[in-house]
Structure formats: C-alpha cells, structure tokens
mmCIF file as Biopython writes it, N, C-alpha, C and O atoms, coordinates in Angstrom:
data_model
#
loop_
_atom_site.group_PDB
_atom_site.id
_atom_site.type_symbol
_atom_site.label_atom_id
_atom_site.label_alt_id
_atom_site.label_comp_id
_atom_site.label_asym_id
_atom_site.label_entity_id
_atom_site.label_seq_id
_atom_site.pdbx_PDB_ins_code
_atom_site.Cartn_x
_atom_site.Cartn_y
_atom_site.Cartn_z
_atom_site.occupancy
_atom_site.B_iso_or_equiv
_atom_site.auth_seq_id
_atom_site.auth_asym_id
_atom_site.pdbx_PDB_model_num
ATOM 1   N N  . MET A ? 1  ? 8.878   -2.544  2.629   1.0 0.0 1  A 1 
ATOM 2   C CA . MET A ? 1  ? 8.769   -1.057  2.724   1.0 0.0 1  A 1 
ATOM 3   C C  . MET A ? 1  ? 8.607   -0.689  4.287   1.0 0.0 1  A 1 
ATOM 4   O O  . MET A ? 1  ? 8.186   -1.512  5.100   1.0 0.0 1  A 1 
ATOM 5   N N  . ASP A ? 2  ? 8.939   0.478   4.589   1.0 0.0 2  A 1 
ATOM 6   C CA . ASP A ? 2  ? 8.848   0.893   5.845   1.0 0.0 2  A 1 
ATOM 7   C C  . ASP A ? 2  ? 7.680   1.983   6.056   1.0 0.0 2  A 1 
ATOM 8   O O  . ASP A ? 2  ? 7.293   2.646   5.094   1.0 0.0 2  A 1 
ATOM 9   N N  . ILE A ? 3  ? 7.151   2.142   7.290   1.0 0.0 3  A 1 
ATOM 10  C CA . ILE A ? 3  ? 6.075   2.980   7.440   1.0 0.0 3  A 1 
ATOM 11  C C  . ILE A ? 3  ? 6.283   4.447   6.958   1.0 0.0 3  A 1 
ATOM 12  O O  . ILE A ? 3  ? 5.318   4.966   6.396   1.0 0.0 3  A 1 
ATOM 13  N N  . LYS A ? 4  ? 7.303   5.105   7.091   1.0 0.0 4  A 1 
ATOM 14  C CA . LYS A ? 4  ? 7.688   6.415   6.670   1.0 0.0 4  A 1 
ATOM 15  C C  . LYS A ? 4  ? 7.414   6.530   4.958   1.0 0.0 4  A 1 
ATOM 16  O O  . LYS A ? 4  ? 6.741   7.395   4.397   1.0 0.0 4  A 1 
ATOM 17  N N  . ARG A ? 5  ? 8.044   5.547   4.412   1.0 0.0 5  A 1 
ATOM 18  C CA . ARG A ? 5  ? 7.961   5.471   2.908   1.0 0.0 5  A 1 
ATOM 19  C C  . ARG A ? 5  ? 6.452   5.254   2.503   1.0 0.0 5  A 1 
ATOM 20  O O  . ARG A ? 5  ? 5.951   5.898   1.581   1.0 0.0 5  A 1 
ATOM 21  N N  . ALA A ? 6  ? 5.822   4.414   3.158   1.0 0.0 6  A 1 
ATOM 22  C CA . ALA A ? 6  ? 4.473   4.038   2.905   1.0 0.0 6  A 1 
ATOM 23  C C  . ALA A ? 6  ? 3.478   5.390   3.004   1.0 0.0 6  A 1 
ATOM 24  O O  . ALA A ? 6  ? 2.575   5.621   2.199   1.0 0.0 6  A 1 
ATOM 25  N N  . LYS A ? 7  ? 3.808   6.195   4.097   1.0 0.0 7  A 1 
ATOM 26  C CA . LYS A ? 7  ? 3.202   7.391   4.251   1.0 0.0 7  A 1 
ATOM 27  C C  . LYS A ? 7  ? 3.503   8.457   3.201   1.0 0.0 7  A 1 
ATOM 28  O O  . LYS A ? 7  ? 2.589   9.181   2.805   1.0 0.0 7  A 1 
ATOM 29  N N  . GLU A ? 8  ? 4.643   8.571   2.773   1.0 0.0 8  A 1 
ATOM 30  C CA . GLU A ? 8  ? 5.013   9.398   1.573   1.0 0.0 8  A 1 
ATOM 31  C C  . GLU A ? 8  ? 4.238   9.023   0.336   1.0 0.0 8  A 1 
ATOM 32  O O  . GLU A ? 8  ? 3.656   9.860   -0.355  1.0 0.0 8  A 1 
ATOM 33  N N  . ILE A ? 9  ? 4.253   7.722   0.083   1.0 0.0 9  A 1 
ATOM 34  C CA . ILE A ? 9  ? 3.531   7.282   -1.161  1.0 0.0 9  A 1 
ATOM 35  C C  . ILE A ? 9  ? 2.095   7.560   -1.071  1.0 0.0 9  A 1 
ATOM 36  O O  . ILE A ? 9  ? 1.494   8.062   -2.021  1.0 0.0 9  A 1 
ATOM 37  N N  . LEU A ? 10 ? 1.450   7.217   0.169   1.0 0.0 10 A 1 
ATOM 38  C CA . LEU A ? 10 ? -0.001  7.585   0.419   1.0 0.0 10 A 1 
ATOM 39  C C  . LEU A ? 10 ? -0.234  9.142   0.116   1.0 0.0 10 A 1 
ATOM 40  O O  . LEU A ? 10 ? -1.234  9.490   -0.514  1.0 0.0 10 A 1 
ATOM 41  N N  . ASN A ? 11 ? 0.671   10.037  0.558   1.0 0.0 11 A 1 
ATOM 42  C CA . ASN A ? 11 ? 0.233   11.398  0.513   1.0 0.0 11 A 1 
ATOM 43  C C  . ASN A ? 11 ? 0.910   12.046  -0.777  1.0 0.0 11 A 1 
ATOM 44  O O  . ASN A ? 11 ? 0.805   13.261  -0.946  1.0 0.0 11 A 1 
ATOM 45  N N  . SER A ? 12 ? 1.531   11.335  -1.593  1.0 0.0 12 A 1 
ATOM 46  C CA . SER A ? 12 ? 2.149   11.782  -2.967  1.0 0.0 12 A 1 
ATOM 47  C C  . SER A ? 12 ? 0.939   12.118  -3.909  1.0 0.0 12 A 1 
ATOM 48  O O  . SER A ? 12 ? -0.136  11.518  -3.897  1.0 0.0 12 A 1 
ATOM 49  N N  . THR A ? 13 ? 1.243   13.072  -4.650  1.0 0.0 13 A 1 
ATOM 50  C CA . THR A ? 13 ? 0.387   13.394  -5.976  1.0 0.0 13 A 1 
ATOM 51  C C  . THR A ? 13 ? 0.820   12.604  -7.074  1.0 0.0 13 A 1 
ATOM 52  O O  . THR A ? 13 ? 0.129   12.597  -8.092  1.0 0.0 13 A 1 
ATOM 53  N N  . LYS A ? 14 ? 1.766   12.001  -7.017  1.0 0.0 14 A 1 
ATOM 54  C CA . LYS A ? 14 ? 2.344   11.146  -8.184  1.0 0.0 14 A 1 
ATOM 55  C C  . LYS A ? 14 ? 1.819   9.596   -7.978  1.0 0.0 14 A 1 
ATOM 56  O O  . LYS A ? 14 ? 1.477   9.114   -6.898  1.0 0.0 14 A 1 
ATOM 57  N N  . ASP A ? 15 ? 1.830   8.972   -9.161  1.0 0.0 15 A 1 
ATOM 58  C CA . ASP A ? 15 ? 1.280   7.675   -9.182  1.0 0.0 15 A 1 
ATOM 59  C C  . ASP A ? 15 ? 2.486   6.707   -9.021  1.0 0.0 15 A 1 
ATOM 60  O O  . ASP A ? 15 ? 3.191   6.385   -9.978  1.0 0.0 15 A 1 
ATOM 61  N N  . ILE A ? 16 ? 2.657   6.318   -7.906  1.0 0.0 16 A 1 
ATOM 62  C CA . ILE A ? 16 ? 3.985   5.369   -7.552  1.0 0.0 16 A 1 
ATOM 63  C C  . ILE A ? 16 ? 3.522   3.880   -7.492  1.0 0.0 16 A 1 
ATOM 64  O O  . ILE A ? 16 ? 2.607   3.515   -6.754  1.0 0.0 16 A 1 
ATOM 65  N N  . GLU A ? 17 ? 4.120   3.159   -8.206  1.0 0.0 17 A 1 
ATOM 66  C CA . GLU A ? 17 ? 3.681   1.801   -8.216  1.0 0.0 17 A 1 
ATOM 67  C C  . GLU A ? 17 ? 4.128   0.961   -7.044  1.0 0.0 17 A 1 
ATOM 68  O O  . GLU A ? 17 ? 5.303   0.895   -6.683  1.0 0.0 17 A 1 
ATOM 69  N N  . VAL A ? 18 ? 3.118   0.318   -6.468  1.0 0.0 18 A 1 
ATOM 70  C CA . VAL A ? 18 ? 3.510   -0.577  -5.175  1.0 0.0 18 A 1 
ATOM 71  C C  . VAL A ? 18 ? 2.828   -1.864  -5.593  1.0 0.0 18 A 1 
ATOM 72  O O  . VAL A ? 18 ? 1.775   -1.870  -6.231  1.0 0.0 18 A 1 
ATOM 73  N N  . THR A ? 19 ? 3.468   -2.943  -5.209  1.0 0.0 19 A 1 
ATOM 74  C CA . THR A ? 19 ? 2.794   -4.444  -5.220  1.0 0.0 19 A 1 
ATOM 75  C C  . THR A ? 19 ? 2.687   -5.031  -3.915  1.0 0.0 19 A 1 
ATOM 76  O O  . THR A ? 19 ? 3.395   -4.697  -2.965  1.0 0.0 19 A 1 
ATOM 77  N N  . TYR A ? 20 ? 1.761   -5.942  -3.878  1.0 0.0 20 A 1 
ATOM 78  C CA . TYR A ? 20 ? 1.585   -6.710  -2.716  1.0 0.0 20 A 1 
ATOM 79  C C  . TYR A ? 20 ? 1.496   -8.132  -3.476  1.0 0.0 20 A 1 
ATOM 80  O O  . TYR A ? 20 ? 0.730   -8.272  -4.430  1.0 0.0 20 A 1 
ATOM 81  N N  . GLN A ? 21 ? 2.283   -9.135  -3.027  1.0 0.0 21 A 1 
ATOM 82  C CA . GLN A ? 21 ? 2.391   -10.530 -3.630  1.0 0.0 21 A 1 
ATOM 83  C C  . GLN A ? 21 ? 2.328   -10.454 -5.063  1.0 0.0 21 A 1 
ATOM 84  O O  . GLN A ? 21 ? 1.694   -11.307 -5.684  1.0 0.0 21 A 1 
ATOM 85  N N  . GLY A ? 22 ? 2.890   -9.567  -5.619  1.0 0.0 22 A 1 
ATOM 86  C CA . GLY A ? 22 ? 3.045   -9.610  -7.200  1.0 0.0 22 A 1 
ATOM 87  C C  . GLY A ? 22 ? 2.013   -8.842  -7.895  1.0 0.0 22 A 1 
ATOM 88  O O  . GLY A ? 22 ? 2.088   -8.641  -9.107  1.0 0.0 22 A 1 
ATOM 89  N N  . LYS A ? 23 ? 1.004   -8.384  -7.135  1.0 0.0 23 A 1 
ATOM 90  C CA . LYS A ? 23 ? -0.150  -7.620  -7.710  1.0 0.0 23 A 1 
ATOM 91  C C  . LYS A ? 23 ? 0.000   -6.086  -7.389  1.0 0.0 23 A 1 
ATOM 92  O O  . LYS A ? 23 ? 0.387   -5.684  -6.291  1.0 0.0 23 A 1 
ATOM 93  N N  . SER A ? 24 ? -0.315  -5.323  -8.362  1.0 0.0 24 A 1 
ATOM 94  C CA . SER A ? 24 ? -0.173  -3.811  -8.254  1.0 0.0 24 A 1 
ATOM 95  C C  . SER A ? 24 ? -1.325  -3.331  -7.352  1.0 0.0 24 A 1 
ATOM 96  O O  . SER A ? 24 ? -2.479  -3.695  -7.577  1.0 0.0 24 A 1 
ATOM 97  N N  . VAL A ? 25 ? -0.997  -2.482  -6.293  1.0 0.0 25 A 1 
ATOM 98  C CA . VAL A ? 25 ? -2.008  -2.051  -5.385  1.0 0.0 25 A 1 
ATOM 99  C C  . VAL A ? 25 ? -2.105  -0.521  -5.164  1.0 0.0 25 A 1 
ATOM 100 O O  . VAL A ? 25 ? -1.145  0.155   -5.536  1.0 0.0 25 A 1 
ATOM 101 N N  . TRP A ? 26 ? -3.108  0.056   -4.629  1.0 0.0 26 A 1 
ATOM 102 C CA . TRP A ? 26 ? -3.124  1.407   -4.138  1.0 0.0 26 A 1 
ATOM 103 C C  . TRP A ? 26 ? -3.084  1.288   -2.527  1.0 0.0 26 A 1 
ATOM 104 O O  . TRP A ? 26 ? -3.704  0.399   -1.944  1.0 0.0 26 A 1 
ATOM 105 N N  . ILE A ? 27 ? -2.374  2.169   -1.916  1.0 0.0 27 A 1 
ATOM 106 C CA . ILE A ? 27 ? -2.426  2.350   -0.638  1.0 0.0 27 A 1 
ATOM 107 C C  . ILE A ? 27 ? -3.599  3.223   -0.186  1.0 0.0 27 A 1 
ATOM 108 O O  . ILE A ? 27 ? -3.617  4.403   -0.537  1.0 0.0 27 A 1 
ATOM 109 N N  . ASN A ? 28 ? -4.461  2.780   0.479   1.0 0.0 28 A 1 
ATOM 110 C CA . ASN A ? 28 ? -5.638  3.500   0.897   1.0 0.0 28 A 1 
ATOM 111 C C  . ASN A ? 28 ? -5.618  4.290   2.114   1.0 0.0 28 A 1 
ATOM 112 O O  . ASN A ? 28 ? -6.123  5.404   2.252   1.0 0.0 28 A 1 
ATOM 113 N N  . ASN A ? 29 ? -4.881  3.496   3.133   1.0 0.0 29 A 1 
ATOM 114 C CA . ASN A ? 29 ? -4.907  4.181   4.366   1.0 0.0 29 A 1 
ATOM 115 C C  . ASN A ? 29 ? -3.667  3.413   5.196   1.0 0.0 29 A 1 
ATOM 116 O O  . ASN A ? 29 ? -3.223  2.348   4.766   1.0 0.0 29 A 1 
ATOM 117 N N  . ILE A ? 30 ? -3.192  3.972   6.303   1.0 0.0 30 A 1 
ATOM 118 C CA . ILE A ? 30 ? -2.139  3.306   7.082   1.0 0.0 30 A 1 
ATOM 119 C C  . ILE A ? 30 ? -2.523  3.338   8.537   1.0 0.0 30 A 1 
ATOM 120 O O  . ILE A ? 30 ? -3.175  4.267   9.013   1.0 0.0 30 A 1 
ATOM 121 N N  . ASN A ? 31 ? -2.087  2.263   9.258   1.0 0.0 31 A 1 
ATOM 122 C CA . ASN A ? 31 ? -2.434  2.065   10.689  1.0 0.0 31 A 1 
ATOM 123 C C  . ASN A ? 31 ? -1.048  2.003   11.366  1.0 0.0 31 A 1 
ATOM 124 O O  . ASN A ? 31 ? -0.681  0.874   11.692  1.0 0.0 31 A 1 
ATOM 125 N N  . PRO A ? 32 ? -0.206  3.049   11.635  1.0 0.0 32 A 1 
ATOM 126 C CA . PRO A ? 32 ? 1.154   2.838   12.095  1.0 0.0 32 A 1 
ATOM 127 C C  . PRO A ? 32 ? 1.230   2.149   13.440  1.0 0.0 32 A 1 
ATOM 128 O O  . PRO A ? 32 ? 2.272   1.539   13.680  1.0 0.0 32 A 1 
ATOM 129 N N  . SER A ? 33 ? 0.306   2.161   14.317  1.0 0.0 33 A 1 
ATOM 130 C CA . SER A ? 33 ? 0.545   1.358   15.533  1.0 0.0 33 A 1 
ATOM 131 C C  . SER A ? 33 ? 0.356   0.047   15.204  1.0 0.0 33 A 1 
ATOM 132 O O  . SER A ? 33 ? 0.783   -0.645  16.127  1.0 0.0 33 A 1 
ATOM 133 N N  . LEU A ? 34 ? -0.140  -0.693  14.207  1.0 0.0 34 A 1 
ATOM 134 C CA . LEU A ? 34 ? -0.156  -2.011  13.848  1.0 0.0 34 A 1 
ATOM 135 C C  . LEU A ? 34 ? 0.904   -2.302  12.779  1.0 0.0 34 A 1 
ATOM 136 O O  . LEU A ? 34 ? 1.179   -3.469  12.498  1.0 0.0 34 A 1 
ATOM 137 N N  . GLY A ? 35 ? 1.515   -1.248  12.165  1.0 0.0 35 A 1 
ATOM 138 C CA . GLY A ? 35 ? 2.538   -1.435  11.109  1.0 0.0 35 A 1 
ATOM 139 C C  . GLY A ? 35 ? 1.877   -2.087  9.922   1.0 0.0 35 A 1 
ATOM 140 O O  . GLY A ? 35 ? 2.491   -2.900  9.233   1.0 0.0 35 A 1 
ATOM 141 N N  . SER A ? 36 ? 0.492   -1.698  9.650   1.0 0.0 36 A 1 
ATOM 142 C CA . SER A ? 36 ? -0.291  -2.322  8.422   1.0 0.0 36 A 1 
ATOM 143 C C  . SER A ? 36 ? -0.909  -1.054  7.756   1.0 0.0 36 A 1 
ATOM 144 O O  . SER A ? 36 ? -1.107  0.085   8.181   1.0 0.0 36 A 1 
ATOM 145 N N  . ALA A ? 37 ? -1.154  -1.693  6.496   1.0 0.0 37 A 1 
ATOM 146 C CA . ALA A ? 37 ? -1.765  -0.678  5.490   1.0 0.0 37 A 1 
ATOM 147 C C  . ALA A ? 37 ? -3.050  -1.412  4.983   1.0 0.0 37 A 1 
ATOM 148 O O  . ALA A ? 37 ? -3.166  -2.638  4.992   1.0 0.0 37 A 1 
ATOM 149 N N  . PHE A ? 38 ? -4.031  -0.509  4.527   1.0 0.0 38 A 1 
ATOM 150 C CA . PHE A ? 38 ? -5.121  -0.954  3.835   1.0 0.0 38 A 1 
ATOM 151 C C  . PHE A ? 38 ? -4.973  -0.539  2.375   1.0 0.0 38 A 1 
ATOM 152 O O  . PHE A ? 38 ? -4.782  0.612   1.985   1.0 0.0 38 A 1 
ATOM 153 N N  . ILE A ? 39 ? -5.088  -1.632  1.621   1.0 0.0 39 A 1 
ATOM 154 C CA . ILE A ? 39 ? -4.642  -1.626  0.268   1.0 0.0 39 A 1 
ATOM 155 C C  . ILE A ? 39 ? -5.919  -2.029  -0.590  1.0 0.0 39 A 1 
ATOM 156 O O  . ILE A ? 39 ? -6.816  -2.675  -0.048  1.0 0.0 39 A 1 
ATOM 157 N N  . ILE A ? 40 ? -6.013  -1.632  -2.008  1.0 0.0 40 A 1 
ATOM 158 C CA . ILE A ? 40 ? -6.998  -2.018  -2.843  1.0 0.0 40 A 1 
ATOM 159 C C  . ILE A ? 40 ? -6.236  -2.379  -4.235  1.0 0.0 40 A 1 
ATOM 160 O O  . ILE A ? 40 ? -5.522  -1.546  -4.793  1.0 0.0 40 A 1 
ATOM 161 N N  . THR A ? 41 ? -6.430  -3.594  -4.712  1.0 0.0 41 A 1 
ATOM 162 C CA . THR A ? 41 ? -5.855  -4.062  -5.919  1.0 0.0 41 A 1 
ATOM 163 C C  . THR A ? 41 ? -6.175  -3.256  -7.131  1.0 0.0 41 A 1 
ATOM 164 O O  . THR A ? 41 ? -7.353  -2.917  -7.243  1.0 0.0 41 A 1 
ATOM 165 N N  . ARG A ? 42 ? -5.345  -2.892  -8.051  1.0 0.0 42 A 1 
ATOM 166 C CA . ARG A ? 42 ? -5.571  -2.015  -9.176  1.0 0.0 42 A 1 
ATOM 167 C C  . ARG A ? 42 ? -6.368  -2.700  -10.336 1.0 0.0 42 A 1 
ATOM 168 O O  . ARG A ? 42 ? -6.753  -2.052  -11.309 1.0 0.0 42 A 1 
ATOM 169 N N  . ASP A ? 43 ? -6.577  -3.912  -10.202 1.0 0.0 43 A 1 
ATOM 170 C CA . ASP A ? 43 ? -7.289  -4.785  -11.118 1.0 0.0 43 A 1 
ATOM 171 C C  . ASP A ? 43 ? -8.879  -4.647  -11.197 1.0 0.0 43 A 1 
ATOM 172 O O  . ASP A ? 43 ? -9.601  -5.475  -11.752 1.0 0.0 43 A 1 
ATOM 173 N N  . ASN A ? 44 ? -9.315  -3.498  -10.573 1.0 0.0 44 A 1 
ATOM 174 C CA . ASN A ? 44 ? -10.833 -3.310  -10.515 1.0 0.0 44 A 1 
ATOM 175 C C  . ASN A ? 44 ? -11.510 -3.883  -9.372  1.0 0.0 44 A 1 
ATOM 176 O O  . ASN A ? 44 ? -12.634 -3.482  -9.070  1.0 0.0 44 A 1 
ATOM 177 N N  . GLU A ? 45 ? -10.821 -4.945  -8.594  1.0 0.0 45 A 1 
ATOM 178 C CA . GLU A ? 45 ? -11.424 -5.660  -7.473  1.0 0.0 45 A 1 
ATOM 179 C C  . GLU A ? 45 ? -11.562 -4.670  -6.440  1.0 0.0 45 A 1 
ATOM 180 O O  . GLU A ? 45 ? -10.549 -4.084  -6.059  1.0 0.0 45 A 1 
ATOM 181 N N  . LYS A ? 46 ? -12.908 -4.355  -5.836  1.0 0.0 46 A 1 
ATOM 182 C CA . LYS A ? 46 ? -13.137 -3.320  -5.059  1.0 0.0 46 A 1 
ATOM 183 C C  . LYS A ? 46 ? -12.824 -3.638  -3.583  1.0 0.0 46 A 1 
ATOM 184 O O  . LYS A ? 46 ? -13.011 -2.774  -2.726  1.0 0.0 46 A 1 
ATOM 185 N N  . LYS A ? 47 ? -12.381 -4.778  -3.289  1.0 0.0 47 A 1 
ATOM 186 C CA . LYS A ? 47 ? -12.206 -5.159  -2.044  1.0 0.0 47 A 1 
ATOM 187 C C  . LYS A ? 47 ? -10.993 -4.576  -1.508  1.0 0.0 47 A 1 
ATOM 188 O O  . LYS A ? 47 ? -10.000 -4.363  -2.203  1.0 0.0 47 A 1 
ATOM 189 N N  . GLN A ? 48 ? -11.085 -4.283  -0.099  1.0 0.0 48 A 1 
ATOM 190 C CA . GLN A ? 48 ? -9.926  -3.738  0.540   1.0 0.0 48 A 1 
ATOM 191 C C  . GLN A ? 48 ? -9.367  -4.728  1.422   1.0 0.0 48 A 1 
ATOM 192 O O  . GLN A ? 48 ? -10.112 -5.569  1.924   1.0 0.0 48 A 1 
ATOM 193 N N  . TYR A ? 49 ? -8.016  -4.715  1.685   1.0 0.0 49 A 1 
ATOM 194 C CA . TYR A ? 49 ? -7.227  -5.661  2.321   1.0 0.0 49 A 1 
ATOM 195 C C  . TYR A ? 49 ? -6.447  -5.008  3.470   1.0 0.0 49 A 1 
ATOM 196 O O  . TYR A ? 49 ? -6.017  -3.866  3.308   1.0 0.0 49 A 1 
ATOM 197 N N  . GLN A ? 50 ? -6.267  -5.575  4.466   1.0 0.0 50 A 1 
ATOM 198 C CA . GLN A ? 50 ? -5.324  -5.006  5.544   1.0 0.0 50 A 1 
ATOM 199 C C  . GLN A ? 50 ? -4.026  -6.017  5.386   1.0 0.0 50 A 1 
ATOM 200 O O  . GLN A ? 50 ? -4.138  -7.243  5.415   1.0 0.0 50 A 1 
ATOM 201 N N  . VAL A ? 51 ? -2.921  -5.393  5.236   1.0 0.0 51 A 1 
ATOM 202 C CA . VAL A ? 51 ? -1.668  -6.230  5.002   1.0 0.0 51 A 1 
ATOM 203 C C  . VAL A ? 51 ? -0.572  -5.581  5.930   1.0 0.0 51 A 1 
ATOM 204 O O  . VAL A ? 51 ? -0.726  -4.456  6.405   1.0 0.0 51 A 1 
ATOM 205 N N  . SER A ? 52 ? 0.422   -6.272  6.135   1.0 0.0 52 A 1 
ATOM 206 C CA . SER A ? 52 ? 1.670   -5.610  6.659   1.0 0.0 52 A 1 
ATOM 207 C C  . SER A ? 52 ? 2.367   -4.735  5.744   1.0 0.0 52 A 1 
ATOM 208 O O  . SER A ? 52 ? 2.553   -5.076  4.576   1.0 0.0 52 A 1 
ATOM 209 N N  . ILE A ? 53 ? 2.764   -3.627  6.204   1.0 0.0 53 A 1 
ATOM 210 C CA . ILE A ? 53 ? 3.665   -2.554  5.356   1.0 0.0 53 A 1 
ATOM 211 C C  . ILE A ? 53 ? 4.817   -3.312  4.886   1.0 0.0 53 A 1 
ATOM 212 O O  . ILE A ? 53 ? 5.128   -3.153  3.705   1.0 0.0 53 A 1 
ATOM 213 N N  . SER A ? 54 ? 5.523   -4.131  5.622   1.0 0.0 54 A 1 
ATOM 214 C CA . SER A ? 54 ? 6.607   -4.785  5.231   1.0 0.0 54 A 1 
ATOM 215 C C  . SER A ? 54 ? 6.615   -5.683  4.109   1.0 0.0 54 A 1 
ATOM 216 O O  . SER A ? 54 ? 7.611   -6.038  3.479   1.0 0.0 54 A 1 
ATOM 217 N N  . ASP A ? 55 ? 5.274   -6.061  3.889   1.0 0.0 55 A 1 
ATOM 218 C CA . ASP A ? 55 ? 5.134   -7.144  2.661   1.0 0.0 55 A 1 
ATOM 219 C C  . ASP A ? 55 ? 4.900   -6.023  1.315   1.0 0.0 55 A 1 
ATOM 220 O O  . ASP A ? 55 ? 4.933   -6.469  0.168   1.0 0.0 55 A 1 
ATOM 221 N N  . LEU A ? 56 ? 4.715   -4.858  1.520   1.0 0.0 56 A 1 
ATOM 222 C CA . LEU A ? 56 ? 4.641   -4.043  0.241   1.0 0.0 56 A 1 
ATOM 223 C C  . LEU A ? 56 ? 5.905   -3.736  -0.346  1.0 0.0 56 A 1 
ATOM 224 O O  . LEU A ? 56 ? 6.884   -3.567  0.381   1.0 0.0 56 A 1 
ATOM 225 N N  . VAL A ? 57 ? 5.997   -3.634  -1.791  1.0 0.0 57 A 1 
ATOM 226 C CA . VAL A ? 57 ? 7.162   -3.608  -2.564  1.0 0.0 57 A 1 
ATOM 227 C C  . VAL A ? 57 ? 6.910   -2.303  -3.269  1.0 0.0 57 A 1 
ATOM 228 O O  . VAL A ? 57 ? 5.789   -2.104  -3.738  1.0 0.0 57 A 1 
ATOM 229 N N  . GLU A ? 58 ? 7.916   -1.339  -3.391  1.0 0.0 58 A 1 
ATOM 230 C CA . GLU A ? 58 ? 7.787   -0.163  -4.301  1.0 0.0 58 A 1 
ATOM 231 C C  . GLU A ? 58 ? 8.497   -0.692  -5.610  1.0 0.0 58 A 1 
ATOM 232 O O  . GLU A ? 58 ? 9.489   -1.418  -5.550  1.0 0.0 58 A 1 
ATOM 233 N N  . LYS A ? 59 ? 7.975   -0.317  -6.689  1.0 0.0 59 A 1 
ATOM 234 C CA . LYS A ? 59 ? 8.587   -0.720  -8.121  1.0 0.0 59 A 1 
ATOM 235 C C  . LYS A ? 59 ? 9.397   0.503   -8.569  1.0 0.0 59 A 1 
ATOM 236 O O  . LYS A ? 59 ? 9.990   0.489   -9.648  1.0 0.0 59 A 1 
#
C-alpha cells in the first residue's frame, strides 16, 4: 500500500478491510515522514503497532 491510499482509508467513513501479515487491522494513525502506520488488530488485542505502510494490504 502507498501513503496516499493509507490516508484515504484512515479518513474514510467506510469500513475498508486492511491486513498486516494476514491479520485484519485498523489504521489508527500515519507517520508520512517515516512511511509508517500505527495499527491495531481487529481481534480485540488492544496493543498498537508501528509498521511500514508498504506492508499493509487492502482486501
């Protein structure tokens, strides 16, 4: 995924499915200068992760 699309998903009112390493995630925030996103898994795990936006996949 690229930064532009990640921003669109983050700002969308629709529920757009995104995965990271096969797990469904929410994009919580984006750091464009680092090319990273802060994500939370949808499986009720409350931990936030910082990952490369290029590792996110839109389903």
